[in-house]
C-alpha positions as CSV (number, residue, x, y, z in Angstrom):
1,M,-37.0,-36.3,28.7
2,T,-38.4,-35.1,25.4
3,G,-36.8,-34.8,22.0
4,R,-36.7,-36.3,18.6
5,A,-36.1,-40.0,18.3
6,A,-32.8,-41.1,16.8
7,S,-32.8,-42.4,13.2
8,L,-32.5,-46.1,13.1
9,P,-31.8,-48.4,10.2
10,P,-34.8,-50.3,8.7
11,S,-35.8,-53.7,9.9
12,G,-33.5,-56.4,8.5
13,Y,-30.6,-54.1,7.9
14,S,-27.2,-55.7,7.7
15,T,-23.8,-54.1,7.5
16,P,-22.8,-53.9,3.8
17,Q,-19.7,-55.8,2.7
18,T,-16.7,-53.6,2.2
19,L,-14.0,-56.1,1.2
20,F,-14.5,-58.5,-1.6
21,L,-12.7,-60.0,-4.6
22,D,-12.8,-58.8,-8.2
23,G,-11.4,-61.9,-9.9
24,D,-8.2,-62.5,-7.9
25,A,-7.7,-58.9,-6.7
26,P,-9.2,-57.4,-3.5
27,V,-11.5,-54.4,-3.8
28,V,-12.5,-52.2,-0.9
29,R,-15.8,-50.4,-1.1
30,V,-16.0,-47.1,0.9
31,Y,-19.3,-45.8,2.1
32,P,-18.9,-42.0,2.8
33,E,-20.5,-40.4,5.8
34,R,-22.5,-37.9,3.8
35,G,-24.7,-40.7,2.3
36,R,-23.4,-40.5,-1.2
37,K,-22.7,-43.4,-3.6
38,P,-19.9,-45.7,-2.4
39,R,-16.6,-45.8,-4.2
40,D,-14.5,-48.9,-5.0
41,F,-10.8,-49.0,-4.6
42,H,-9.0,-51.7,-6.6
43,F,-5.9,-52.9,-4.8
44,G,-4.9,-55.1,-7.7
45,R,-3.5,-51.9,-9.3
46,L,-0.7,-51.7,-6.7
47,G,1.1,-54.5,-8.4
48,L,2.3,-56.2,-5.1
49,S,2.2,-59.8,-4.3
50,P,-1.3,-61.3,-3.6
51,V,-0.6,-61.8,0.1
52,L,0.7,-58.3,0.8
53,T,-2.0,-56.8,-1.4
54,G,-4.7,-58.5,0.7
55,E,-3.1,-57.4,3.9
56,L,-3.0,-53.8,2.8
57,A,-6.6,-54.0,1.5
58,A,-7.8,-55.4,4.9
59,G,-6.1,-52.5,6.7
60,F,-7.6,-50.0,4.3
61,A,-11.0,-51.5,4.9
62,R,-10.6,-51.1,8.7
63,A,-9.5,-47.5,8.3
64,T,-12.4,-46.6,6.1
65,G,-15.1,-48.6,7.8
66,P,-17.6,-47.5,10.5
67,A,-14.9,-47.5,13.3
68,G,-12.1,-46.1,11.1
69,T,-10.7,-42.6,10.8
70,R,-11.0,-42.1,7.0
71,R,-14.7,-41.8,6.5
72,T,-15.0,-39.4,3.6
73,I,-14.1,-40.1,-0.1
74,P,-11.3,-37.5,-0.2
75,S,-9.6,-38.9,2.9
76,A,-9.9,-42.4,1.5
77,D,-8.4,-41.2,-1.8
78,G,-5.5,-39.7,0.1
79,L,-4.9,-42.9,2.1
80,F,-5.0,-45.0,-1.1
81,E,-2.6,-42.7,-3.0
82,N,-0.1,-42.9,0.0
83,L,-0.3,-46.7,-0.1
84,R,0.3,-46.6,-3.8
85,T,3.4,-44.6,-3.2
86,F,4.6,-47.1,-0.6
87,A,3.9,-49.9,-3.1
88,N,6.0,-48.2,-5.7
89,L,8.8,-48.0,-3.1
90,I,8.6,-51.7,-2.4
91,L,8.6,-52.6,-6.2
92,S,11.7,-50.5,-6.7
93,R,13.8,-52.9,-4.5
94,P,15.6,-55.9,-6.1
95,K,13.6,-58.3,-4.0
96,P,10.2,-56.8,-3.1
97,A,8.5,-57.8,0.1
98,A,5.9,-60.5,-0.4
99,C,4.0,-60.0,2.9
100,V,3.8,-57.8,5.9
101,G,6.2,-60.1,7.8
102,E,9.0,-59.2,5.2
103,L,8.7,-55.5,5.7
104,R,12.0,-54.0,6.8
105,A,12.9,-50.7,8.6
106,G,14.7,-49.5,5.4
107,Y,11.4,-48.7,3.7
108,V,10.3,-46.3,6.5
109,L,13.8,-44.8,6.9
110,E,13.9,-44.0,3.1
111,L,10.6,-42.2,3.5
112,R,11.9,-40.3,6.5
113,M,15.1,-39.3,4.8
114,L,13.1,-37.4,2.1
115,G,12.2,-34.8,4.7
116,T,9.1,-33.9,2.8
117,R,5.4,-33.6,3.7
118,E,4.7,-36.3,1.2
119,G,7.1,-38.7,2.8
120,N,5.7,-38.1,6.3
121,A,2.2,-38.6,4.9
122,V,3.1,-42.1,3.7
123,V,4.5,-42.9,7.1
124,L,1.3,-41.8,8.8
125,A,-0.8,-43.7,6.2
126,L,1.1,-46.9,7.0
127,R,0.4,-46.4,10.7
128,T,-3.3,-46.2,9.9
129,A,-3.4,-49.2,7.5
130,L,-1.2,-51.5,9.6
131,R,-2.7,-50.7,13.0
132,G,-3.2,-54.0,14.9
133,V,-1.2,-56.0,12.3
134,G,1.8,-58.0,13.4
135,V,4.8,-56.4,11.7
136,P,8.5,-57.1,12.4
137,N,9.8,-55.2,15.4
138,E,12.5,-53.2,13.5
139,F,9.8,-52.1,11.1
140,R,7.5,-51.1,13.9
141,D,10.2,-49.2,15.7
142,A,11.0,-47.2,12.6
143,L,7.3,-46.6,11.8
144,Y,6.4,-45.3,15.3
145,T,9.4,-43.1,15.9
146,P,8.1,-39.5,16.1
147,V,7.8,-37.8,12.8
148,H,9.9,-34.7,12.4
149,A,8.6,-31.6,10.8
150,A,9.0,-31.6,7.1
151,Q,11.5,-29.2,5.4
152,P,9.7,-26.0,4.5
153,R,8.6,-25.9,0.9
154,A,8.6,-22.9,-1.3
155,A,5.7,-20.6,-0.6
156,I,2.8,-20.9,-2.9
157,E,2.7,-17.8,-5.0
158,A,-0.5,-16.3,-6.4
159,Y,-0.9,-15.8,-10.1
160,T,-0.5,-12.3,-11.4
161,E,-3.7,-10.5,-12.2
162,A,-3.0,-10.9,-15.9
163,E,-2.6,-14.7,-15.5
164,F,-5.7,-14.9,-13.4
165,R,-7.7,-13.2,-16.2
166,Q,-6.1,-15.5,-18.8
167,V,-7.2,-18.6,-16.8
168,R,-10.7,-17.3,-16.5
169,R,-10.9,-16.5,-20.2
170,A,-9.5,-19.9,-21.2
171,A,-11.8,-21.8,-18.8
172,R,-14.8,-19.8,-20.1
173,R,-14.0,-20.8,-23.7
174,S,-13.7,-24.5,-22.7
175,V,-17.1,-24.4,-20.9
176,R,-18.7,-22.5,-23.8
177,A,-17.5,-25.2,-26.2
178,A,-18.9,-27.9,-24.0
179,V,-22.3,-26.2,-23.8
180,T,-22.5,-25.8,-27.6
181,R,-21.5,-29.5,-28.2
182,V,-23.7,-31.1,-25.6
183,R,-26.8,-29.0,-26.4
184,A,-26.5,-29.8,-30.1
185,A,-26.1,-33.6,-29.5
186,R,-29.0,-33.7,-27.0
187,A,-31.2,-31.9,-29.5
188,V,-30.5,-34.6,-32.1
189,A,-31.1,-37.4,-29.6
190,D,-34.4,-35.8,-28.3
191,R,-35.8,-35.5,-31.8
192,Y,-35.2,-39.2,-32.4
193,L,-36.6,-40.2,-29.0
194,S,-39.8,-38.4,-29.7
195,G,-40.6,-41.2,-32.1
196,D,-38.7,-44.1,-30.5
197,P,-38.4,-43.6,-26.7
198,R,-36.5,-46.9,-26.1
199,P,-34.0,-47.5,-29.0
200,G,-32.4,-50.9,-29.0
201,E,-28.9,-52.3,-29.9
202,A,-29.9,-52.3,-33.6
203,C,-29.1,-48.6,-33.6
204,F,-25.4,-49.4,-33.7
205,R,-25.6,-52.0,-36.4
206,E,-27.7,-50.2,-38.9
207,G,-29.0,-47.0,-37.3
208,T,-28.2,-43.4,-38.0
209,R,-26.0,-41.1,-35.9
210,A,-29.2,-39.8,-34.3
211,A,-30.3,-43.3,-33.3
212,K,-26.9,-44.0,-31.8
213,L,-27.0,-40.8,-29.8
214,A,-30.5,-41.6,-28.6
215,Y,-29.4,-45.1,-27.4
216,V,-26.5,-43.5,-25.4
217,A,-28.8,-40.9,-23.9
218,V,-31.2,-43.6,-22.7
219,H,-28.8,-46.3,-21.6
220,G,-25.8,-44.1,-20.4
221,G,-23.3,-45.9,-22.6
222,L,-22.6,-48.2,-25.5
223,P,-24.1,-51.7,-25.9
224,R,-22.3,-54.5,-24.0
225,R,-21.7,-58.2,-24.5
226,A,-22.9,-60.8,-22.0
227,S,-19.5,-60.6,-20.3
228,G,-19.9,-56.9,-19.7
229,K,-17.3,-55.9,-22.4
230,V,-18.3,-52.9,-24.4
231,R,-19.3,-53.4,-28.0
232,Y,-18.7,-50.8,-30.7
233,S,-15.8,-49.1,-28.9
234,S,-15.2,-47.1,-32.0
235,C,-18.4,-45.2,-31.2
236,A,-17.0,-43.9,-27.9
237,D,-17.0,-40.3,-29.2
238,L,-20.8,-40.4,-29.2
239,V,-20.9,-40.7,-25.4
240,S,-18.5,-37.7,-25.1
241,E,-20.8,-35.6,-27.4
242,L,-23.6,-35.9,-24.8
243,H,-21.5,-35.2,-21.6
244,P,-18.7,-33.0,-20.5
245,L,-15.2,-34.3,-20.7
246,R,-12.6,-34.1,-17.9
247,H,-10.9,-30.9,-19.1
248,E,-14.3,-29.3,-19.5
249,A,-15.4,-30.3,-16.0
250,E,-12.2,-28.9,-14.6
251,A,-12.7,-25.7,-16.5
252,M,-16.1,-25.4,-14.8
253,A,-14.4,-25.8,-11.4
254,M,-11.8,-23.2,-12.3
255,L,-14.4,-20.8,-13.4
256,M,-16.4,-21.3,-10.2
257,M,-13.2,-20.8,-8.1
258,C,-12.5,-17.6,-10.0
259,M,-16.0,-16.4,-9.1
260,T,-16.1,-17.5,-5.5
261,G,-12.6,-18.0,-4.2
262,L,-13.6,-21.4,-2.6
263,N,-11.3,-24.3,-2.2
264,A,-11.1,-26.8,-5.1
265,S,-12.4,-29.5,-2.7
266,T,-15.4,-27.4,-1.8
267,V,-16.2,-26.6,-5.4
268,L,-15.8,-30.2,-6.7
269,G,-17.9,-31.5,-3.8
270,M,-20.7,-28.9,-4.4
271,S,-24.1,-30.5,-4.5
272,A,-26.6,-30.1,-7.4
273,E,-29.4,-30.0,-4.7
274,H,-30.3,-26.4,-4.1
275,S,-33.1,-24.0,-3.3
276,V,-33.9,-20.8,-5.2
277,S,-34.0,-17.8,-3.0
278,T,-35.0,-14.9,-5.3
279,A,-37.8,-12.5,-4.6
280,P,-39.7,-10.7,-7.5
281,G,-37.5,-8.0,-9.0
282,E,-34.3,-9.3,-7.4
283,L,-31.3,-10.7,-9.2
284,P,-31.3,-14.6,-9.5
285,A,-29.8,-16.3,-6.5
286,L,-29.7,-19.8,-5.0
287,V,-28.5,-21.6,-1.9
288,T,-26.8,-25.0,-1.9
289,R,-24.7,-27.0,0.5
290,G,-20.9,-27.2,0.6
291,S,-18.3,-28.9,2.8
292,K,-14.8,-28.0,3.9
293,P,-13.6,-30.9,6.2
294,R,-10.5,-29.0,7.4
295,R,-12.7,-26.7,9.4
296,G,-13.5,-29.6,11.7
297,P,-16.5,-31.8,12.2
298,L,-18.7,-29.1,13.7
299,R,-18.0,-26.4,11.1
300,S,-17.3,-28.3,7.9
301,E,-20.8,-28.2,6.5
302,M,-21.9,-24.7,5.3
303,D,-24.5,-23.0,3.1
304,L,-23.3,-21.4,-0.1
305,T,-25.3,-18.5,-1.6
306,L,-24.6,-17.9,-5.2
307,S,-26.1,-14.9,-6.9
308,A,-26.0,-13.4,-10.4
309,R,-24.6,-10.0,-11.2
310,R,-27.3,-9.0,-13.7
311,K,-30.7,-10.1,-14.8
312,P,-30.6,-13.1,-17.1
313,L,-31.0,-12.4,-20.8
314,V,-33.2,-14.6,-23.0
315,D,-31.1,-17.3,-24.7
316,R,-27.9,-16.0,-23.1
317,D,-25.8,-18.0,-20.7
318,D,-24.2,-16.1,-17.7
319,Y,-20.5,-16.9,-17.6
320,G,-19.7,-13.9,-15.4
321,S,-21.2,-15.0,-12.0
322,A,-21.1,-18.0,-9.7
323,H,-24.9,-18.4,-10.2
324,G,-24.5,-18.6,-14.0
325,V,-21.7,-21.1,-13.8
326,Y,-23.7,-23.3,-11.3
327,E,-26.7,-23.3,-13.7
328,I,-24.4,-24.4,-16.6
329,A,-22.9,-27.2,-14.6
330,L,-26.3,-28.2,-13.4
331,E,-27.5,-28.5,-17.0
332,L,-24.4,-30.3,-18.5
333,G,-24.3,-32.9,-15.7
334,R,-28.0,-33.6,-15.6
335,D,-27.9,-37.0,-17.3
336,A,-24.6,-38.1,-15.8
337,R,-26.0,-37.6,-12.3
338,Q,-28.7,-40.2,-13.0
339,Y,-26.0,-42.9,-13.5
340,L,-23.8,-41.7,-10.6
341,A,-26.8,-41.8,-8.2
342,Y,-25.4,-39.0,-6.1
343,P,-25.9,-35.3,-6.5
344,D,-22.5,-33.9,-7.3
345,L,-22.7,-30.8,-9.3
346,I,-19.6,-31.1,-11.5
347,V,-19.4,-34.5,-13.3
348,Y,-17.8,-35.7,-16.5
349,H,-17.5,-38.9,-18.7
350,S,-14.3,-40.7,-19.3
351,F,-14.4,-43.7,-21.7
352,S,-10.8,-44.7,-20.9
353,Y,-11.2,-44.8,-17.1
354,R,-14.4,-46.6,-16.5
355,L,-13.1,-49.1,-13.8
356,G,-14.3,-48.2,-10.4
357,T,-17.2,-46.0,-11.6
358,P,-20.9,-46.9,-11.0
359,G,-21.8,-49.6,-13.5
360,S,-18.4,-49.2,-15.1
361,L,-20.0,-46.5,-17.3
362,G,-17.2,-44.0,-16.8
363,Y,-19.1,-41.2,-15.1
364,R,-17.0,-39.5,-12.3
365,T,-16.1,-36.3,-10.6
366,P,-12.8,-34.5,-11.1
367,A,-10.0,-35.2,-8.6
368,V,-8.9,-32.5,-6.2
369,G,-5.4,-31.1,-6.8
370,L,-3.5,-29.9,-9.9
371,F,-5.9,-29.6,-12.8
372,G,-4.9,-30.8,-16.2
373,P,-3.4,-28.6,-19.0
374,L,-5.7,-25.7,-19.9
375,E,-5.9,-24.8,-23.5
376,G,-5.4,-21.1,-23.9
377,F,-3.1,-20.8,-20.8
378,P,0.3,-21.5,-22.4
379,D,3.7,-21.4,-20.8
380,G,6.7,-19.6,-22.3
381,D,7.0,-22.2,-25.0
382,G,3.4,-22.0,-26.0
383,I,2.5,-25.4,-24.4
384,P,-0.8,-25.4,-22.4
385,Q,0.2,-25.5,-18.7
386,R,-1.6,-27.0,-15.7
387,V,-3.6,-24.7,-13.3
388,D,-2.8,-25.0,-9.6
389,S,-6.0,-24.7,-7.6
390,R,-4.1,-23.4,-4.6
391,R,-2.6,-20.6,-6.5
392,L,-6.0,-19.8,-8.0
393,R,-7.6,-19.5,-4.6
394,R,-4.7,-17.4,-3.2
395,T,-5.0,-15.0,-6.2
396,F,-8.7,-14.5,-5.5
397,L,-8.1,-13.7,-1.9
398,E,-5.3,-11.3,-2.7
399,L,-7.4,-9.5,-5.3
400,H,-10.6,-9.2,-3.2
401,Q,-8.9,-8.9,0.3
402,R,-11.8,-10.6,2.1
403,P,-12.1,-14.0,3.8
404,V,-13.9,-16.9,2.0
405,A,-14.9,-19.8,4.4
406,Q,-12.1,-18.8,6.7
407,A,-11.4,-16.4,9.6
408,S,-10.1,-13.0,8.9
409,A,-6.9,-13.8,10.9
410,T,-6.3,-16.8,8.7
411,L,-6.7,-14.7,5.6
412,A,-4.1,-12.2,6.9
413,S,-1.6,-14.6,8.4
414,V,-1.7,-17.6,6.1
415,Y,-2.7,-16.3,2.7
416,L,-1.7,-12.6,2.4
417,V,1.3,-12.0,4.5
418,R,3.2,-15.0,3.1
419,D,2.6,-14.2,-0.5
420,R,5.7,-12.5,-2.0
421,T,3.9,-11.6,-5.2
422,S,1.6,-9.3,-3.3
423,L,4.4,-7.4,-1.7
424,S,4.8,-4.9,-4.5
425,S,1.0,-4.2,-4.6
426,Y,1.0,-3.7,-0.8
427,Q,3.9,-1.3,-1.1
428,D,2.0,0.6,-3.8
429,V,-1.1,0.8,-1.5
430,V,1.1,2.0,1.5
431,A,2.9,4.5,-0.7
432,G,-0.4,5.8,-2.0
433,A,-1.8,6.1,1.5
434,L,1.4,7.9,2.7
435,K,1.3,10.2,-0.3
436,G,-2.4,11.0,0.4
437,E,-1.6,11.7,4.1
438,V,1.3,14.0,3.1
439,E,-1.0,15.9,0.7
440,R,-3.6,16.1,3.4
441,I,-1.2,17.5,6.0
442,R,0.2,20.0,3.5
443,A,-3.3,21.2,2.6
444,E,-4.1,21.6,6.3
445,N,-0.8,23.5,6.9
446,L,-1.6,25.8,3.9
447,D,-4.9,26.7,5.5
448,R,-3.2,27.6,8.8
449,T,0.0,29.3,7.6
450,L,0.0,33.0,6.7
451,S,2.7,34.1,4.2
452,D,4.3,37.5,3.9
453,A,1.9,38.4,1.2
454,D,-1.1,37.4,3.4
455,C,0.3,39.6,6.2
456,H,0.5,42.6,3.8
457,A,-2.9,41.9,2.4
458,A,-4.4,41.9,5.9
459,L,-3.4,45.6,6.2
460,D,-5.5,46.5,3.2
461,D,-8.4,44.1,3.4
462,P,-8.4,42.2,6.8
463,A,-12.0,40.9,6.3
464,Q,-11.0,38.9,3.1
465,V,-7.8,37.4,4.7
466,A,-9.7,36.6,7.9
467,E,-12.4,34.8,6.0
468,R,-9.9,32.8,4.0
469,F,-8.2,31.5,7.1
470,G,-11.4,30.9,9.0
471,L,-11.0,33.7,11.5
472,S,-12.7,36.9,12.6
473,E,-11.1,40.2,12.0
474,E,-10.5,40.6,15.7
475,I,-8.7,37.3,16.1
476,L,-6.7,37.9,13.0
477,G,-5.5,41.2,14.4
478,K,-4.5,39.5,17.7
479,V,-2.6,36.8,15.8
480,L,-0.6,39.4,13.8
481,A,0.1,41.5,17.0
482,G,1.5,38.4,18.7
483,K,-1.1,38.4,21.5
484,L,-2.1,34.7,21.0
485,D,1.4,33.2,20.7
486,T,2.2,29.9,22.3
487,V,5.7,28.7,21.5
488,G,5.9,28.1,17.8
489,S,2.6,29.4,16.6
490,A,-0.6,31.2,17.7
491,C,-3.7,29.7,19.2
492,V,-7.0,31.1,17.8
493,D,-9.4,29.2,20.1
494,N,-8.0,28.1,23.4
495,E,-11.3,26.7,24.7
496,H,-12.2,24.3,21.9
497,S,-9.1,22.2,21.5
498,P,-9.5,18.6,20.3
499,Y,-7.0,17.6,23.1
500,S,-8.9,18.9,26.1
501,E,-12.5,19.2,27.4
502,Q,-14.7,21.5,25.4
503,G,-15.3,24.9,26.9
504,R,-12.2,24.7,29.2
505,P,-8.7,26.1,28.5
506,C,-6.5,23.7,26.6
507,T,-3.9,21.9,28.8
508,A,-2.2,19.9,26.0
509,S,1.5,20.1,25.4
510,F,2.7,23.1,23.2
511,L,4.3,20.5,21.0
512,L,0.8,19.5,19.8
513,C,0.0,23.1,18.7
514,L,1.2,22.6,15.1
515,T,-1.1,19.5,14.7
516,C,-4.1,21.3,16.2
517,P,-6.8,22.9,14.0
518,C,-6.8,25.9,16.3
519,S,-3.2,26.7,15.4
520,R,-2.1,29.5,13.0
521,S,1.4,30.3,11.9
522,E,2.9,33.4,10.3
523,P,6.4,34.6,9.1
524,R,7.1,36.1,12.6
525,H,7.1,32.5,14.0
526,V,9.7,31.2,11.5
527,P,12.9,31.7,13.6
528,V,11.5,29.9,16.7
529,Q,10.1,27.2,14.5
530,A,13.5,26.6,12.8
531,L,15.1,26.5,16.2
532,M,12.6,24.0,17.4
533,L,13.2,21.7,14.4
534,T,16.9,22.0,14.8
535,E,16.7,21.0,18.4
536,L,14.3,18.1,17.7
537,R,16.7,16.7,15.0
538,R,19.7,17.0,17.4
539,R,17.8,15.1,20.1
540,R,17.2,12.2,17.7
541,T,20.8,11.1,18.2
542,E,20.4,11.2,22.0
543,M,17.5,8.8,22.5
544,T,16.2,5.5,21.0
545,P,14.3,5.8,17.7
546,S,11.1,4.5,19.2
547,E,11.1,7.1,22.0
548,W,11.9,9.9,19.5
549,D,9.1,8.8,17.2
550,R,6.7,8.6,20.1
551,R,7.5,12.1,21.5
552,F,8.8,14.3,18.7
553,A,8.0,12.8,15.3
554,P,4.6,14.4,14.7
555,A,5.9,17.9,15.7
556,A,9.0,17.5,13.6
557,T,7.0,16.5,10.5
558,R,4.7,19.5,10.8
559,L,7.5,21.9,11.5
560,D,9.4,20.7,8.4
561,D,6.3,21.1,6.2
562,V,5.5,24.5,7.5
563,L,9.1,25.8,7.0
564,Q,9.0,24.4,3.5
565,L,5.8,26.3,2.8
566,Q,7.5,29.5,4.1
567,R,10.6,28.7,1.9
568,A,12.7,29.1,5.0
569,D,16.5,28.3,5.3
570,V,16.3,26.3,8.5
571,P,19.9,26.9,9.8
572,A,19.9,30.6,8.9
573,E,16.4,31.2,10.5
574,A,17.4,29.2,13.6
575,G,20.4,31.6,14.0
576,R,18.0,34.6,14.0
577,A,16.2,33.2,17.1
578,S,16.5,35.4,20.2
579,V,17.9,34.4,23.6
580,E,14.3,34.4,24.9
581,D,13.3,32.0,22.1
582,T,16.2,29.7,22.9
583,S,15.2,29.5,26.6
584,L,11.6,28.9,25.7
585,V,12.3,26.1,23.3
586,R,14.7,24.4,25.8
587,A,12.0,24.6,28.5
588,L,9.5,23.1,26.1
589,L,11.7,20.2,25.1
590,E,12.6,19.5,28.7
591,S,8.9,19.3,29.6
592,E,9.2,22.3,31.9
593,L,6.1,24.0,30.3
594,E,3.8,21.0,30.8
595,I,0.9,21.3,33.2
596,P,1.1,18.6,35.8
């Protein structure tokens, strides 16, 4: 057997420790499958008793370890947040449980009574974290009772097209402000570093603003004491000048979603590692990697191709394409990625929430879900409102009507058909299509219907009338003499019907004549046509709607249109039909004239 040897860990490799103490509180370190930097989850934040906190942390470590089921950072985040919800439920009781042995069925029953997806998610998270742990029997019975389907929530509606444009404009303004600020601060720091490449802590005691910015640019943060506590916290704004803030990173993600229609998790997990795929003379383009875990383990990883809409201008950023937004995010996160040690594209700095970030410096990636308030996207009271990433994606799909990292069936059945806001637009599309079809049919009928004036003109200038209706003078003469009549019209080419083999006489039903391009109608046919329409309408009450639509609807539609063109009074004209016409129409509708 031949093949590539499996990748093995280096000699002396040992499994990294995932559960340890930070002071008195347990911390679980999760190593994601994709080889990125691990993330620490601090269980001391749950506020539970030390014993119960340690038991939940141990279960979380098992679930996120090598043999666990939560092996990505987003799935570990979800599990931790569900455990936090459970912790809040415990703390709301007069006497909170102090250990797993004190858990009672009431906790689970309260979650089940909510009847929501969130409540069910917490129950499933407890099953994951407490698997193999000795819990009281009543708690176990309540926990492992089958979970019922959650109550249906209100459908997620897309933003209106105006709201979508407003989000895009507001996000663009936020990103542009970040670009201006970061570039200006980096230019100041670079000028100082050209003379002093390794500025020391003295910069913060007696240095200028340029020296302080240079120190932050080199060390990634403010000076610290021996204990690790930050010195000069009043200078925290200097760090924010050199890096995007949370709302600016979220604005970059929103802008990327508006350009691509990708999920928020895919955009926020997008890698800064990429390859340029642009030939000379082509628009700029690049290929990077993306992930969508919901597609399953075999299809979650995918290549993302981002291209520009125009050639880049000198000293001009491109905010109108996914390629341009990617380049901006690449530039703004350049320094932060060095401290994160993993290649996420969209990163930001938060001085307030440094705990749990690499080196406690405060560099992190935005969380998936509801973005923060967006300045420039106000509600009815003028207050900036949050942007829902799910609604943003749904709006893109509705506007562009094409699948994005999904099957066409999923686009139609999950995103489009369930969106009530798109109903009016779909109705407009259908109405437009129907109107166009009616106009097309009417134009065709005009080309095939001779009026009284046409018949009189044919006596004086038959060549001109014949040319206008696409006939020879000989065929026109036969039509006017009644030598080519079928039942309700005349046939000008019996051997080239679209309903039969070319070159052979047509064997289609006479009901199809009015829909055939070989059919021509004149005023002499009006009485029999009116009689046919009257009989078709009468038979509508004698059979099921579906059967009538299948057999008679096309002919009735054409008859109605032709008679309107002739300005005919249908009841009066039907009364003028002869006995022979009546017998002929009856035989036609009873299928007695069909060729077996």
